[in-house]
Rosetta silent file (secondary structure, phi, psi, omega in degrees, C-alpha in Angstrom):
SEQUENCE: MTQADRKKRSTRMSKMVTPPAVTRMKAVLQKEMVREFLAEFLSTFVMMVFGLGAIAHMVLGDKMGSYLGVNLGFGFGVTMGVHMAGNISGAHMNAALTFTNCALGRMSWKKFPVYVLGQFLGSFLAAATIYCLFYTAIIDYSGGRLTVTGPTATANIFATYLPDHMTLWRGFLDEVLVTGMLQLCLLAITDKGNNPALQGTQALVIGILVVIIGASMGMNSGYAINPSRDLPPRFFTSLLAGAHRSSAPRTVVGASGGPPLGAYLGAIIYLIFIGSSIQQEPQILENSLDV
SCORE:     score description
SCORE:     0.000 S_00000001
   1 L     0.000  126.754 -176.783   -3.975   64.982   41.860 S_00000001
   2 L   -71.255  168.815 -179.253   -4.007   62.190   44.448 S_00000001
   3 H   -66.250  -38.855  179.290   -2.282   58.857   44.071 S_00000001
   4 H   -64.099  -45.718  178.057   -5.746   57.058   43.762 S_00000001
   5 H   -56.638  -40.726  177.087   -6.666   59.501   40.948 S_00000001
   6 H   -62.723  -41.010  177.464   -3.463   58.693   39.175 S_00000001
   7 H   -63.665  -45.462  178.244   -4.090   54.938   39.293 S_00000001
   8 H   -58.028  -49.259 -176.668   -7.604   55.429   37.962 S_00000001
   9 H   -64.702  -40.923  179.327   -6.367   57.559   35.131 S_00000001
  10 H   -61.361  -39.110 -177.749   -3.559   55.113   34.338 S_00000001
  11 H   -65.787  -44.458 -177.754   -6.086   52.229   34.347 S_00000001
  12 H   -65.432  -33.238 -179.800   -8.374   54.159   31.978 S_00000001
  13 H   -71.947  -37.979 -179.637   -5.528   55.035   29.636 S_00000001
  14 H   -66.661  -35.571  178.134   -4.301   51.439   29.556 S_00000001
  15 H   -71.226  -35.290  179.616   -7.761   50.286   28.608 S_00000001
  16 H   -68.020  -40.856 -175.766   -7.998   52.982   25.914 S_00000001
  17 H   -88.099   -1.295 -179.797   -4.764   52.117   24.238 S_00000001
  18 L   -75.159  112.425 -177.733   -5.328   48.349   24.180 S_00000001
  19 L   -66.671  150.925  177.695   -6.146   47.550   20.426 S_00000001
  20 H   -57.988  -37.952 -174.368   -9.221   45.353   19.782 S_00000001
  21 H   -60.404  -40.593 -175.528   -6.995   42.865   17.907 S_00000001
  22 H   -66.649  -44.502 -179.163   -4.793   42.390   21.090 S_00000001
  23 H   -59.816  -44.234 -177.211   -8.017   41.835   23.293 S_00000001
  24 H   -64.690  -39.346  179.411   -9.291   39.222   20.802 S_00000001
  25 H   -61.611  -45.890  177.076   -5.838   37.515   20.734 S_00000001
  26 H   -59.671  -41.988  175.509   -5.866   37.296   24.538 S_00000001
  27 H   -61.220  -43.539 -179.603   -9.347   35.835   24.495 S_00000001
  28 H   -67.470  -39.758  179.917   -8.301   33.189   21.964 S_00000001
  29 H   -66.996  -18.910  177.747   -5.180   32.259   23.861 S_00000001
  30 L   -86.361   -8.146  176.082   -7.311   31.605   27.007 S_00000001
  31 L   -70.905  141.713 -172.901   -9.335   28.901   25.292 S_00000001
  32 H   -55.268  -50.081 -175.686   -8.696   25.467   26.528 S_00000001
  33 H   -61.297  -40.738 -177.725   -7.964   23.839   23.153 S_00000001
  34 H   -66.044  -41.323  179.259   -5.613   26.613   22.190 S_00000001
  35 H   -67.711  -35.755  174.408   -3.696   26.446   25.441 S_00000001
  36 H   -67.323  -39.157  177.969   -3.377   22.617   25.088 S_00000001
  37 H   -61.198  -49.962 -179.572   -2.210   22.994   21.577 S_00000001
  38 H   -67.896  -27.440  178.190    0.440   25.436   22.493 S_00000001
  39 H   -71.044  -42.659  178.365    1.428   23.466   25.536 S_00000001
  40 H   -66.148  -39.551  178.798    2.002   20.319   23.363 S_00000001
  41 H   -60.636  -50.710 -177.769    3.814   22.436   20.762 S_00000001
  42 H   -69.220  -43.841 -176.366    6.354   23.983   23.293 S_00000001
  43 H   -68.154  -39.473  173.521    6.897   20.966   25.333 S_00000001
  44 H   -65.066  -39.505  177.122    7.662   18.749   22.253 S_00000001
  45 H   -62.114  -44.680  175.962    9.899   21.420   20.864 S_00000001
  46 H   -60.967  -46.710  175.932   11.881   21.543   24.093 S_00000001
  47 H   -55.862  -47.091 -175.220   12.173   17.787   24.256 S_00000001
  48 H   -65.973  -43.215 -178.995   13.214   17.483   20.703 S_00000001
  49 H   -61.034  -45.633  177.456   15.857   20.271   20.785 S_00000001
  50 H   -66.919  -38.189 -178.892   17.614   18.614   23.700 S_00000001
  51 H   -69.459  -57.458 -178.797   17.246   15.074   22.278 S_00000001
  52 H   -61.463  -36.777  174.838   18.327   15.906   18.694 S_00000001
  53 H   -57.416  -40.901  179.425   21.107   18.161   19.976 S_00000001
  54 H   -69.097  -31.960  179.964   22.542   15.277   21.930 S_00000001
  55 H   -69.792  -42.939  178.119   22.396   13.048   18.816 S_00000001
  56 H   -60.562  -31.332 -177.578   24.189   15.722   16.843 S_00000001
  57 H   -70.864  -41.727 -176.257   26.952   15.827   19.409 S_00000001
  58 H   -69.349  -41.493 -174.539   27.348   12.009   19.149 S_00000001
  59 H   -79.114  -37.567 -170.081   27.379   11.939   15.359 S_00000001
  60 H  -104.785  -16.926 -171.302   29.263   15.071   14.544 S_00000001
  61 L   -95.379   11.319 -179.465   31.346   15.827   17.626 S_00000001
  62 L    57.085 -104.850 -178.371   33.800   12.933   17.660 S_00000001
  63 L   -97.449    9.553 -178.254   34.421   12.707   21.386 S_00000001
  64 L   -81.917  -14.395 -178.932   32.046   15.511   22.370 S_00000001
  65 L  -137.654  173.221 -178.505   29.010   13.135   22.573 S_00000001
  66 L  -156.818  168.662 -179.680   27.993    9.604   23.374 S_00000001
  67 H   -67.555  -28.656  176.849   25.113    7.157   23.337 S_00000001
  68 H   -67.132  -39.375  172.876   24.714    7.807   27.073 S_00000001
  69 H   -60.199  -33.699  179.026   24.473   11.432   26.248 S_00000001
  70 H   -68.346  -45.138  175.705   21.659   10.869   23.785 S_00000001
  71 H   -52.016  -49.723  178.913   19.739    9.028   26.535 S_00000001
  72 H   -61.012  -47.689  176.148   20.322   11.839   28.944 S_00000001
  73 H   -53.673  -49.564  177.364   19.344   14.424   26.369 S_00000001
  74 H   -74.438  -39.213  179.303   16.067   12.836   25.574 S_00000001
  75 H   -56.191  -57.743 -175.709   15.359   11.769   29.156 S_00000001
  76 H   -81.410  -12.982  164.204   15.780   15.127   30.721 S_00000001
  77 H   -63.240  -45.520  172.172   14.378   16.781   27.643 S_00000001
  78 H   -58.016  -39.181  171.840   11.252   14.983   28.543 S_00000001
  79 H   -54.589  -51.014 -178.334   11.599   16.151   32.166 S_00000001
  80 H   -66.586  -33.891  178.106   11.730   19.779   31.000 S_00000001
  81 H   -72.615  -32.221  174.299    8.764   19.248   28.739 S_00000001
  82 H   -65.710  -41.343  176.146    6.615   17.805   31.599 S_00000001
  83 H   -60.259  -42.506 -176.699    7.585   20.858   33.662 S_00000001
  84 H   -65.376  -35.895 -168.624    6.575   23.074   30.725 S_00000001
  85 H  -140.517   11.581 -173.268    3.110   21.655   30.061 S_00000001
  86 L   -62.460  -39.152 -178.962    2.249   18.995   32.606 S_00000001
  87 L   -85.285   -3.861 -176.812   -0.506   20.941   34.245 S_00000001
  88 L  -103.822  -59.192  178.740   -1.970   22.280   31.008 S_00000001
  89 L  -115.774   -2.170 -170.903   -2.184   19.374   28.516 S_00000001
  90 L    93.314  -11.882 -176.658   -0.535   16.593   30.399 S_00000001
  91 L    45.856   65.516  176.034    2.600   17.059   28.309 S_00000001
  92 L   -63.299  -52.009 -177.601    2.010   13.955   26.165 S_00000001
  93 L    53.028   19.964 -171.869    4.683   14.965   23.590 S_00000001
  94 L  -157.692  116.366 -174.889    3.906   11.683   21.960 S_00000001
  95 H   -65.779  -28.571  173.611    1.086   10.829   19.550 S_00000001
  96 H   -61.332  -38.754  177.791    1.125    7.207   20.768 S_00000001
  97 H   -76.452  -41.232  171.785    0.284    8.253   24.283 S_00000001
  98 H   -55.593  -46.740  179.285   -2.426   10.715   22.993 S_00000001
  99 H   -57.517  -47.407 -174.321   -3.952    7.860   20.954 S_00000001
 100 H   -66.117  -42.332  176.359   -4.036    5.612   23.994 S_00000001
 101 H   -59.453  -37.723  179.415   -5.684    8.207   26.236 S_00000001
 102 H   -71.377  -44.007 -174.295   -8.451    8.740   23.640 S_00000001
 103 H   -64.860  -30.308 -179.899   -8.861    5.014   23.046 S_00000001
 104 L   -87.528    1.532  178.265   -9.277    4.397   26.751 S_00000001
 105 L    74.664   21.984  176.353  -11.813    7.185   27.040 S_00000001
 106 L   -93.701   -5.636  175.925   -9.621    9.421   29.272 S_00000001
 107 L  -152.405  147.138  179.622   -9.661   12.105   26.706 S_00000001
 108 L   -67.251  136.960  172.104  -12.036   13.294   23.940 S_00000001
 109 H   -55.029  -23.766 -176.545  -11.238   12.209   20.395 S_00000001
 110 H   -71.869  -23.314  175.217  -11.800   15.778   19.287 S_00000001
 111 H   -79.791  -15.191 -174.037   -8.632   16.744   21.080 S_00000001
 112 H   -56.351  -53.801  179.801   -6.556   14.124   19.349 S_00000001
 113 H   -65.803  -27.970  176.316   -5.781   16.171   16.130 S_00000001
 114 H   -64.931  -48.559 -176.773   -5.108   19.311   18.307 S_00000001
 115 H   -65.968  -47.567 -178.450   -2.536   17.512   20.404 S_00000001
 116 H   -65.145  -43.536  175.602   -0.918   15.695   17.519 S_00000001
 117 H   -54.199  -51.496 -177.176   -0.764   18.895   15.360 S_00000001
 118 H   -60.608  -40.298 -176.970    0.966   20.719   18.213 S_00000001
 119 H   -68.080  -44.916 -172.999    3.453   17.784   18.756 S_00000001
 120 H   -71.830  -33.833  179.187    4.278   17.492   15.051 S_00000001
 121 H   -70.678  -42.855  176.980    4.805   21.210   14.534 S_00000001
 122 H   -59.285  -40.742 -176.948    6.983   21.392   17.728 S_00000001
 123 H   -72.816  -40.071  179.010    9.093   18.450   16.544 S_00000001
 124 H   -59.907  -46.268 -175.853    9.379   19.764   12.979 S_00000001
 125 H   -69.890  -27.228 -179.924   10.552   23.145   14.220 S_00000001
 126 H   -71.316  -43.008  174.311   13.015   21.492   16.610 S_00000001
 127 H   -59.802  -40.458  176.127   14.562   19.556   13.683 S_00000001
 128 H   -65.919  -34.173  178.357   14.885   22.764   11.738 S_00000001
 129 H   -68.230  -39.053 -179.004   16.419   24.502   14.725 S_00000001
 130 H   -69.128  -43.117  179.988   19.042   21.742   15.228 S_00000001
 131 H   -55.035  -55.042  178.606   19.772   21.725   11.459 S_00000001
 132 H   -59.228  -46.236 -178.361   20.483   25.527   11.532 S_00000001
 133 H   -59.448  -44.594 -173.805   22.455   25.275   14.822 S_00000001
 134 L  -106.834   19.586 -176.630   24.751   22.561   13.595 S_00000001
 135 H   -49.978  -56.078 -177.429   24.673   23.454    9.895 S_00000001
 136 H   -63.568  -34.053  176.418   28.372   24.021    9.463 S_00000001
 137 H   -73.952  -30.529  176.613   29.321   20.944   11.368 S_00000001
 138 H   -67.349  -40.347  178.543   26.890   18.867    9.330 S_00000001
 139 H   -67.887  -43.906  177.314   28.275   20.158    6.067 S_00000001
 140 H   -61.641  -45.516 -178.653   31.825   19.689    7.243 S_00000001
 141 H   -64.921  -40.148 -174.742   31.165   16.127    8.487 S_00000001
 142 H   -92.114   -5.412 -173.356   29.252   15.062    5.285 S_00000001
 143 L    65.682   23.949 -178.149   31.395   16.913    2.833 S_00000001
 144 L    81.389    3.884  178.362   28.314   18.748    1.659 S_00000001
 145 L  -114.673  103.151  179.093   26.546   15.548    0.565 S_00000001
 146 L   -79.589  116.915 -174.653   23.659   14.755    2.791 S_00000001
 147 L  -124.740  161.239  175.620   23.008   10.991    3.001 S_00000001
 148 L   -91.810  -36.288 -179.914   20.869    8.525    4.859 S_00000001
 149 L  -122.356  164.472  176.761   23.343    5.674    4.908 S_00000001
 150 L   112.059  168.694 -176.336   27.115    5.414    4.669 S_00000001
 151 L   -63.246  -26.975  179.149   30.090    6.484    6.916 S_00000001
 152 L  -113.728   31.063  177.591   29.153   10.134    6.715 S_00000001
 153 L   -66.774  139.665 -177.796   25.315    9.841    7.016 S_00000001
 154 L  -122.488   -9.190  178.458   23.686   12.627    8.785 S_00000001
 155 H   -60.354  -29.284 -178.234   19.877   11.750    8.472 S_00000001
 156 H   -75.043    3.809  168.580   20.187    9.646   11.703 S_00000001
 157 H   -77.428  -27.271 -174.470   20.613   12.832   13.621 S_00000001
 158 L  -107.892  -30.161 -179.273   16.969   13.594   13.026 S_00000001
 159 L  -132.867  168.109  179.490   15.129   10.237   12.568 S_00000001
 160 L   -96.240  146.024  178.543   15.607    6.619   13.552 S_00000001
 161 L  -136.506  138.662  175.504   16.719    3.962   11.020 S_00000001
 162 L   -66.510  132.886  175.633   16.864    0.238   11.412 S_00000001
 163 L   -68.774  166.690 -174.817   20.357   -1.390   11.393 S_00000001
 164 L   -65.106  -23.997 -176.279   21.005   -4.046    8.622 S_00000001
 165 L   -83.161   -6.554  178.133   20.461   -6.901   11.017 S_00000001
 166 L  -101.774  129.346  171.342   16.889   -5.784   11.778 S_00000001
 167 L   -79.454  168.282  178.871   13.968   -6.718    9.575 S_00000001
 168 H   -57.083  -45.122 -172.243   10.883   -4.587    9.094 S_00000001
 169 H   -72.790  -34.817  176.105    8.764   -6.896   11.365 S_00000001
 170 H   -64.188  -37.726  176.553   11.475   -7.235   14.018 S_00000001
 171 H   -69.141  -40.710  176.388   11.689   -3.470   14.087 S_00000001
 172 H   -60.629  -46.194 -177.349    7.934   -3.155   14.377 S_00000001
 173 H   -71.937  -29.063 -178.543    7.695   -5.641   17.245 S_00000001
 174 H   -69.619  -39.504  174.989   10.679   -3.997   18.965 S_00000001
 175 H   -66.366  -36.493  174.325    8.858   -0.637   18.956 S_00000001
 176 H   -59.649  -46.187 -176.538    5.679   -2.325   20.164 S_00000001
 177 H   -67.264  -51.041 -173.657    7.508   -3.865   23.101 S_00000001
 178 H   -64.585  -43.314 -177.749    9.591   -0.778   24.045 S_00000001
 179 H   -69.700  -36.387  174.010    6.623    1.627   23.806 S_00000001
 180 H   -57.413  -46.528  177.213    4.516   -0.815   25.892 S_00000001
 181 H   -60.060  -43.862  176.545    7.134   -0.705   28.680 S_00000001
 182 H   -54.627  -52.866 -175.583    6.996    3.163   28.483 S_00000001
 183 H   -67.908  -36.170  178.506    3.264    3.216   28.846 S_00000001
 184 H   -60.847  -46.304  177.309    3.100    0.516   31.429 S_00000001
 185 H   -67.487  -43.215  178.452    5.594    2.433   33.640 S_00000001
 186 H   -53.485  -44.537 -178.029    4.019    5.830   33.003 S_00000001
 187 H   -71.129  -27.606  170.204    0.742    4.595   34.433 S_00000001
 188 H   -66.217  -41.617 -175.167    2.569    3.253   37.528 S_00000001
 189 H   -66.676  -35.815 -171.653    4.297    6.479   38.041 S_00000001
 190 H  -102.562   -2.248 -173.457    1.086    8.544   37.786 S_00000001
 191 L   -80.758  106.034  178.155   -1.499    6.154   39.262 S_00000001
 192 L   -66.547  -15.083 -179.580   -2.722    7.847   42.588 S_00000001
 193 L   -91.866   -0.898 -178.056   -4.439    4.711   43.685 S_00000001
 194 L  -113.693 -115.319 -179.608   -1.232    2.704   43.618 S_00000001
 195 L  -133.426   67.488 -165.189    2.243    3.877   44.568 S_00000001
 196 L   -71.945  167.545  171.895    2.853    6.991   42.354 S_00000001
 197 L   -63.693  149.394  179.869    5.983    9.177   42.322 S_00000001
 198 L   -58.638  146.837  176.692    6.027   11.846   45.071 S_00000001
 199 L   -54.866  129.140 -178.298    4.246   15.034   44.253 S_00000001
 200 L    93.946  -12.337  179.136    6.628   17.293   42.396 S_00000001
 201 L  -101.728  -10.049 -169.511    8.925   14.430   41.327 S_00000001
 202 H   -54.432  -45.881 -175.416    6.894   13.030   38.543 S_00000001
 203 H   -60.943  -43.502  179.071    8.783   14.900   35.739 S_00000001
 204 H   -65.216  -43.353  178.605   12.130   13.771   36.991 S_00000001
 205 H   -62.501  -37.907 -178.745   11.042   10.135   37.394 S_00000001
 206 H   -68.473  -41.487  179.079    9.487   10.116   33.947 S_00000001
 207 H   -63.300  -36.954  178.175   12.804   11.465   32.470 S_00000001
 208 H   -67.686  -35.758  179.116   14.787    8.740   34.314 S_00000001
 209 H   -60.815  -44.525  176.570   12.346    6.164   32.888 S_00000001
 210 H   -63.353  -35.018  172.022   13.210    7.372   29.323 S_00000001
 211 H   -62.706  -46.203 -178.970   16.969    7.145   30.110 S_00000001
 212 H   -62.001  -45.965  178.399   16.501    3.566   31.332 S_00000001
 213 H   -57.727  -47.405  177.027   14.570    2.542   28.273 S_00000001
 214 H   -61.153  -37.238 -178.293   17.272    3.965   26.005 S_00000001
 215 H   -74.149  -27.976 -175.649   20.115    2.418   27.938 S_00000001
 216 H  -102.399  -32.134 -176.879   18.511   -1.009   28.048 S_00000001
 217 H  -133.850   25.964 -174.001   16.478   -1.382   24.890 S_00000001
 218 L   -90.049  -18.132 -167.586   17.555    1.280   22.518 S_00000001
 219 L   -63.216  -40.681 -170.759   20.014   -0.532   20.344 S_00000001
 220 L   -70.292  -51.581 -171.949   17.717   -2.315   17.865 S_00000001
 221 L  -122.762    5.751 -178.567   15.398    0.412   16.515 S_00000001
 222 L    81.413    6.430 -173.814   16.727    3.535   18.116 S_00000001
 223 L    34.900   63.038  176.589   13.737    3.578   20.534 S_00000001
 224 L   -60.290  -46.339 -178.663   11.615    6.060   18.620 S_00000001
 225 L    39.648   28.333 -168.726    8.632    5.066   20.832 S_00000001
 226 L  -171.590  101.959  175.511    6.946    8.197   19.503 S_00000001
 227 H   -60.153  -30.276  174.129    5.599    9.009   16.050 S_00000001
 228 H   -66.523  -25.561  176.645    5.795   12.703   16.979 S_00000001
 229 H   -81.321  -27.774 -172.022    9.487   12.291   17.589 S_00000001
 230 H  -101.688  -46.708 -174.329   10.172   10.422   14.288 S_00000001
 231 H   -68.127  -45.847 -179.501    7.853   11.560   11.547 S_00000001
 232 H   -62.537  -50.197  178.854    8.194   15.390   11.541 S_00000001
 233 H   -61.557  -30.034  177.806   12.031   15.334   11.561 S_00000001
 234 H   -67.720  -40.712  177.411   12.001   12.653    8.846 S_00000001
 235 H   -63.359  -41.243  179.868    9.649   14.891    6.765 S_00000001
 236 H   -61.226  -45.357 -177.801   12.057   17.825    7.386 S_00000001
 237 H   -65.100  -29.785 -178.279   15.059   15.895    6.118 S_00000001
 238 H   -69.002  -20.178 -178.826   13.095   14.911    3.002 S_00000001
 239 H   -83.018  -17.840 -178.803   12.685   18.619    2.179 S_00000001
 240 L   -74.183  157.860  177.814   16.484   19.116    2.263 S_00000001
 241 L   -76.586  152.830  177.992   18.501   18.875   -0.919 S_00000001
 242 L   103.539 -171.194 -176.657   20.544   15.681   -1.459 S_00000001
 243 H   -74.690    0.515  171.723   19.983   12.113   -0.594 S_00000001
 244 H   -63.346   -5.101  179.020   18.139   12.832    2.525 S_00000001
 245 H   -69.862  -19.566  178.524   15.032   12.551    0.341 S_00000001
 246 L   -80.514  118.073  177.859   15.263    8.773    0.827 S_00000001
 247 L  -105.295   18.346  176.204   13.263    8.142    4.017 S_00000001
 248 L    44.090   71.140 -173.292   13.684    4.414    4.263 S_00000001
 249 H   -52.913  -29.470 -177.392   10.012    3.543    4.367 S_00000001
 250 H   -67.164  -23.876  175.094   10.558    0.322    6.278 S_00000001
 251 H   -75.734  -29.241 -178.350   11.796    2.345    9.231 S_00000001
 252 H   -66.143  -38.202 -177.906    8.741    4.508    9.188 S_00000001
 253 H   -68.583  -37.630  178.273    6.473    1.472    9.824 S_00000001
 254 H   -72.826  -49.370 -175.972    8.495    0.413   12.836 S_00000001
 255 H   -67.731  -34.023 -172.928    9.135    3.796   14.297 S_00000001
 256 H  -121.135  -13.695  174.522    5.692    5.236   13.833 S_00000001
 257 H   -88.213  -39.474 -175.668    3.357    2.185   13.372 S_00000001
 258 H   -70.838  -37.664 -176.212    4.526    0.186   16.400 S_00000001
 259 H   -62.157  -40.093  176.707    4.338    2.770   19.162 S_00000001
 260 H   -62.538  -37.746  179.868    0.477    3.378   19.113 S_00000001
 261 H   -68.757  -48.607 -178.103   -0.166   -0.406   19.286 S_00000001
 262 H   -60.182  -44.500  178.742    2.497   -0.858   22.000 S_00000001
 263 H   -65.213  -36.366  179.634    1.188    2.017   24.166 S_00000001
 264 H   -70.980  -38.217 -178.250   -2.345    0.726   24.005 S_00000001
 265 H   -68.060  -36.696  178.641   -1.326   -2.840   24.840 S_00000001
 266 H   -65.683  -34.926  174.229    0.857   -1.530   27.747 S_00000001
 267 H   -67.129  -43.960  178.544   -2.083    0.376   29.134 S_00000001
 268 H   -61.183  -41.056 -174.472   -4.443   -2.588   28.855 S_00000001
 269 H   -63.536  -48.968  179.475   -1.938   -4.829   30.550 S_00000001
 270 H   -59.169  -47.791 -176.662   -1.506   -2.372   33.459 S_00000001
 271 H   -68.583  -25.060  177.861   -5.231   -1.855   33.956 S_00000001
 272 H   -83.942  -44.397 -177.014   -5.927   -5.622   33.919 S_00000001
 273 H   -83.658  -33.468 -174.929   -3.016   -6.763   36.068 S_00000001
 274 H  -113.844  -46.092 -176.484   -2.566   -3.852   38.378 S_00000001
 275 H   -65.736  -33.640 -177.980   -5.471   -1.432   38.163 S_00000001
 276 L   -80.560  -18.193 -175.859   -8.197   -4.054   38.772 S_00000001
 277 L   -93.134  -10.866  177.532   -6.265   -5.470   41.815 S_00000001
 278 L   -64.879  132.019 -177.229   -5.924   -2.204   43.708 S_00000001
 279 L   -65.136  126.448  178.309   -7.953   -2.298   46.862 S_00000001
 280 L   -99.981  138.984  171.988  -10.879    0.090   46.475 S_00000001
 281 L   -62.252  134.822 -178.158  -12.436    1.812   49.553 S_00000001
 282 L   -68.546  143.487 -177.984  -15.885    0.542   50.234 S_00000001
 283 L   -88.606  134.095 -175.744  -18.575    2.925   49.311 S_00000001
 284 L   -99.510  113.613  174.553  -20.947    3.973   52.083 S_00000001
 285 L   -62.774  133.559 -178.101  -24.541    4.734   51.059 S_00000001
 286 L   -61.871  -29.657  179.847  -25.815    8.018   52.343 S_00000001
 287 L  -110.113   31.785  178.847  -29.006    6.442   53.481 S_00000001
 288 L   -71.180  152.986 -176.141  -27.684    3.293   54.889 S_00000001
 289 L   -99.172  140.152  172.525  -29.313    2.057   58.149 S_00000001
 290 L   -73.415  134.806 -178.035  -27.264    1.328   61.270 S_00000001
 291 L   -93.496    0.000    0.000  -27.576   -2.296   62.180 S_00000001
């Protein structure tokens, strides 16, 4: 038997042994909506594992972590997420950004629930992963009593909570402003008609942007700037036994209500102040007459 005959036989056998269910699954996975859902799921999971892991080090690890480490964890977690899904779904990893893209007509509203569901599931799974990974450290630190507030609180590993000096509305406005800065700079980084980041460096620059936001404006509300980052882990902690069931509703309004408004306002400001002022190349009509 020649080598060509062996290849043909191998090809026929591989086709024969492929179950119909596998073929159907491959077909489903190639659908655009499914690919975008999985991309948002996986990129959000990666971002949140790095970010929440950094917070766990700061809260539980004594000298093992720091606030700078949290900023770096989330910043470069975003970078890895963009590398993971940037060319598939755009790697939003943020329901506020997805909302803004839909509101501006840059994406169909029918994709909104697909993106957000993927983000929420990825974030929820990341919270569960970090809880399992640091379970013994959490129990040792808290004495087995999971609390939201107090000297041994551990809920702040997973979700953001306003400090005592912040009121509900100040927290809300803080998230509006910080998320607006995020969206404003994201548009500048990716605007090909302006001065975007160099091809291949966008993910790194976006990660640096998140680090800068955390380092300069993160103290007041914990810079959630993302309902997908805050709500699913908060829901996860509410399922745990103990005082984690208290989700401090006032923090939910700030961390999850402010970002969509802030992202939309940031985008509008960029489009009005910068987008409309960019010089457009004159359009030449195909049938124009030479003068």
